[in-house]
N, C-alpha and C positions, 0 to 999 in steps of 0.2 A: 502493499499499500506507498501510496505515494505522501510525502511528507504533508503535501498540500489537502489530499486528501481528511489525512489524521487532524489538519486544523478544522479544517468543517465539520469533522465527526465530533470534534469537542465543542463546537460550538450547540451545533445541533442536539448535543445530549446535555449541556448545561441551563439550555431554554427551556428543553422539554420539563426538566429537575423543576426551575423555576414556573414555568407552567403547574407543575400539578401541587403548587403552594410551599414548596420548600424553601428552606432560608438561605439568602443569598450567601453569604458564608459559606452555607454547609455545599450547597450546588457547586459554584468554583472551586473551594477547595479538594471536594470529591471529585469531580474531572480532572484535576488537576495530576493530583496523587496517581490516580487510575494510569491515565497519558502516562506520566513518569515510571512506572515500573512497566505497561506495556512497551514503552520505549527502551528502556533500558534496564531492564529485570528489578529485581528488589533491592539494587544499588539505589534506584531512580527515587525511592521514598525518603533517600539523603536531603532531596532537593525542598521539601516539605520543612525538613528538618533543621537547613541551613536558612530557610524563611524566617522560621522561628525564631533563630539565636541573631538575626539582622535586626528584625525587630523587637528584639530585648537591648539592643545593644543602641540603638536609635534615641538618641538623648533628648531631641525635640519631643517626642513622642509624650514627654512625662508635662508638657504646655497643656495636652488635651484636657486630663481631669480637673487642673484647674481651672482654667475657663468656662470649663461645664459647672463645673462647683458654683462658683461665682456668680455663672447667671441665672440658678439655682436657687441662691443665696438673695438676689435680689427680686426675685419673682416670690419665692414662698416669704419672704417677712414683708412682701408688701411693700416695697420701696418705690415700686414702678407707679405706685397708684397717686404717689404724691409728684409723680412725673406727670401722670395725665389729667391731673388737679390743674397743675399750673398751666400747662396749654390751654386746658376748658377757659379759666378766667381771662388768660392774656389775649387768647384769639378769639374770642367768642362772639366777639363782635364783625367779623367779616363773614362774609357768605362762603361757605363750607371753610371756617375757619377750625370748625372741632375737627373734619375731612384731616386737614393742614397738618391740625397738631397731631392727631394720630399718626401720621407719617413722621415728625419728628421724633416723635415718641420712640418708632419702631426704629430707626435710626440712631437713638440711643442704648436701647434694647440690646441691638444689634452689634455693639460696638461693649455690651458686657456677656453675650451669651457666645453666640457664634453658631448658632443651631436656629433654624427657621421655626421648630416646635414651640419655642421658648416663648417667641413674638408672637405667634399664633395664641396661643394659648393667655400671653396678656392680652394682647388686641380681640380676642373672643369675649372674656370676661370680663374687661376693664371698658374698655373703647365701643365698642358693638352696641350693649345696652343704653348705654346715654345716648350715641348718636340716632337711636330708633325711638328714645323717648323724645329727642328734642323734632323731630319731624322731619330727619333729614329718611331722604329715597333709599328704601333697603338693598337696592342693589348696585347703586354706588357705593355705598360703604360697607358691603361684604366684600366689592371687588379694591376698595383702601385695604382693608384690613389684610387681605388676601396678599396683596402684593409687596403692600409693607413689611408683610413678615416674611418673603421672600428674602428680603434685603441682609438675614442672619449669616447668609451663604457668603455675602460677596465680604461687608464691611469687617475690618480683623475686629476679636480675632475668628476666623472662621475655620469650624471644622473641617469640613469639605475641603479647604487649601491644604488641610495639616495633608489631608487623605492624599489630595494629589501630590502635593512636595514628599511624600513617602514615595507613591509610585515614580513618578516624572525623575526623582533623585536631585531635587531643586530647593533653596533656604526657603523655610518656611518664613522668613524675617521679610523676604524680598517679596515673596508672595502677599503676603497681609498690605504692607504699604501699598504693594502694586491693586488691591483693592479699593483702597483708600479712596481715590477721586471717579471712579468711575462709579463705585458706590453711591458718593455724593449727585456725582452727575444723574445718574436714575433718581433718588430720593426727588430732586429739583425738578426733571422732567414729567415725577407723579404728580409732585405741589402742581406745576402749569398745568394741567393736564385739570386736574381740580378747580382751578385759578377760572382757567377761560369757562371750563362747563358751567359753573353756578354762575359765571359773569351773566352766559347767555339763559340758562334754566337757575334764576335765584330760588324757586321752590325744590330744588334738589339739595341745598343746601341751607337753610333757613339761618338768619341771625339770632342769638342768645335774647331771651329775653331782657329788657335791662336792668328786673329786680339781681337776676344773675351775674351780670356785670358788673354792676357799680358796687364792689366791694370796696372797703378802705384802702387806702393805699401800702399802708403796712401790711395789709394780709397778704397784699399781691405781692409784696418785699418777701415775705416770711415764703409765701408759698412758691417764689422766683428759688430762694435759697435752697429749700427743701426736694423740688425738681430737677435744681443743677447738679444736687448731690453724687447721683449715678455718672457726671460727666466727670466733676472731679475726682471721682475715684478712676476711671479709663486713663486721667492725666495723669496721677499720681504714678499708676502702671507703667503708662509707655514712654515717658518725659527720662526717667534713669536708662529705658530699654535703648532710644533712639539718642542718645549723648554717648551710649557707650560706657555705663558706669554699671550698667548691669547684665545679665546676659538675657537673652530670651526666656529660659524656664524661670527665672528668677522674676523677671520682670511677671510672669503669671503666677507666681506664688505671692508676688506682695497685692496682685491684683484679688486674688481668692481670700488674702489677711484682711486686706482694708474693708471688701463686701464684708467681709464677716466681722470684722470690729465695729462698724458701722451697725448693723443689725444688732448687735449688743449692746452698742451705747442707745440707739434711739427702744432698746428692750424690746425689740421684736423676735431675738433670736431663742424661741423657746428650744426645748429637747423632742416635741413634736417635728419644730420645724427642722431642726439640724438633723433630723434621723430621715428626715421626708429628702432634705438634699444630699446627703451622701449615699440612702439608695438609689435615688434617682441618679447622680452621678457615678455611681457604681455599674448601674445597669446600661447606660451609654458607652461610656468608655470602654466596657467589654465588646459590645456590642463592635465597635467602629477597629479594637484591636482583632477581633477575629477579620474584620472584612478584612484587612491591610493586611493581616498573616494568607489570606486566602489568596488577596492578590499578588500578593511577591510571587506565591508558589507557581500560581497561573502565567506569569508573566515570566520567570526563568524557565517554563515546561516551553513558553513561544520562540525563546532565544532560543534554545536549543533546536529549534525545529528552523528555527530560519524564517518563519514565516515575517517576520518584518522586510527584510531583504524582498522576500517574493512580494509583498505587498507594492514595495518602493518601486521595484520594475518594472510590475503593471501599469501602474498609475505615471510615472516620469518616463520610463523606455518604450513600453509596447504603447500606452493610449499615448503619449506623449502633452498631456495635460500640464497647461501652467500652475504655478507655483498657488498662487491664488483661487485660481479653478479648485484645486487639489483639497485647498482647506475651506472653501464656500459647501463643497460637497460634505468634509468632514462635520462642519456644523447642521446641515439642512439632516445629516443620519443621527445626529442625535436628538435633535427636533422630533422625528420620526419615533426611535427608540423612547423618549421621553412619553408619550402615549401611551406604554405599553411597564416602565420599566425606572424603578425610582434613580434619583440621581448616582448612589453607591455603583449600585448594578451596573449601570451605565459606565463608569470609570472603568471601573476593573473587567469588563468582558470588552474594552477597546482601546484601551489606555497602553495595552504593549504589543498594538500595533501604529497608535496614533502618536503618541508619545516621541517615536524614536524618527517616524516618518515627518512629525513636523522639526522637530530638530535637522535631518537630514536634505528638508527644502531649504534650509537658510531660516525659520522664524525663530521668534524668540518663546521659550519655552515657558517664562514668567510672565510674557504677553498673553500667551497661549491657556495658560492658567485661568488667567482671568477671563477669556471669551471661553474656554467652558464650565466656569462657574455662573456667568450670565446665562448660559444655554440651560444649565440647570436651575437657573432660578424659573425662566418659561415654560420648563417640563413639569416643574412642579405645580404648575398653573395650565396645563393643556390637560382634558379628556383624552379620555376615560379613566387613566392612571392618577392621574395627579396630586398628590399628597397633600398640597395645601384644600384640596376640593372634597377630599376625604375631613380632612380636621376640622375644615368648617361646617362642614354637614355636622359631625358629629355634636360640634359646640355650639352652633348658632341657635338661636329661639326656634320655635316650631313655625310662627309664620314666614322665615326665609324659605323656601323650597329647593331642590336640587337642581329645578331649571333654573330658578333667580343664581343660583349659584352660580352654575355655569354661563351666564349671561354677562354676570358682572366683570368676570375675567378678560372679555375680550379687548377689551379698549385699552387695557393694561399692558394685557400681552402686546399690543401694536407699539406700547410705548418702550418695553422690553426689547423688542428685537428692533427698535428705532435704535435705543440705545448699543446695541450689540454692534451693527452697521458703522454708530459714529467712533466705537473703539476699536473694531477693524479698520477703519478709515486712517483713524490719527491713534497709530501704538503709544504714541508720547503719551496720552491719559495713563496709561497703565506703568508708564516706564518710565516717568520722569520724577516721580518719587523717590523709586529704588538707587535710581541713578544717584539722586543728590544725597542722599543718606548714606550710602555705599559709596558709590563714585564707583559704578558698574562701567 
């Protein structure tokens, strides 16, 4: 059997296992180990063992549980509630002001957590009921919460970028910095869309009643101080890292400890909250470690098969395609796979093929990591699989139907596709900050 047929058989078997409901890491790891044994005998199991050792020795992986813990502390201790209250008071006088404040809330939550799940939970439980109660259009605000929560996998500290860094063998710090400006660009485009739409259709985002907006200046300043607290935590974590005073892992520890101490000082760190944070951190961290382990084993088998060289030869030599055409086809394939796979499955399945090919075509792998992450954000919101669609359906009140959820994401998906095109046309948006800090 040719190596090409073996590669095709591996993909087919993996997709079949995932179609039966198997966990992503189990399906990918099983196929990798079975293929290694089939190709190289019992010695092939050393591939999985080597992948495990490589994972255990990857020092930046320690940032993963730190940032996840920090995000859950901020969420479980309800510090994010103060943040939304600040936006509520300061922006309620604008048409669509609370929706704009929700995007701002999501940006700051993303800077604390790195997962879209946490942003969705906060947006659906804090922002969504307030928006609906004040007469906001249910389809628009449902889209706002979903789109805003997707920023968690782009704005640092993004957990998805940690996964990409491990598979692509790129520095996590540079990837995080590369995600800052594209993340802020996308948030700004969301806000522009809300402002423009509410200007022409004011009934979609009504102004808050005067009695809710006219609070004393002292109360406004108190809310501003409480609401900006999460931003100060982020600054306390990132400034030492960007100045070279601490390593990435040390900065993540500073962030986790600062968030914990803030919760203690505000008397919100109860034993129940602490146990919930630790339990959820452990569950999410272990899930990602299993996925990375399976991805490394799968990628090692593909390297041994020479499948990467075969794909490169097909596109470049036989089909004679332009590198940009190949890159666009890659992104289109991600969008297609996003209709039935989650982001980690997509990365694990195609990274062994795409990442080396992107490098061979002369593109920057840091920049491509941002493109992949934006595409994942779009995949999060595209039916029928989109994770954010399922999460919203589970958390939304009964009056929001699955039809409302599907309709709500259409304009925001178009905005995200526009942002993806901008970052593709102007790579400096993603690469300027890493070059400034690291002198790359």
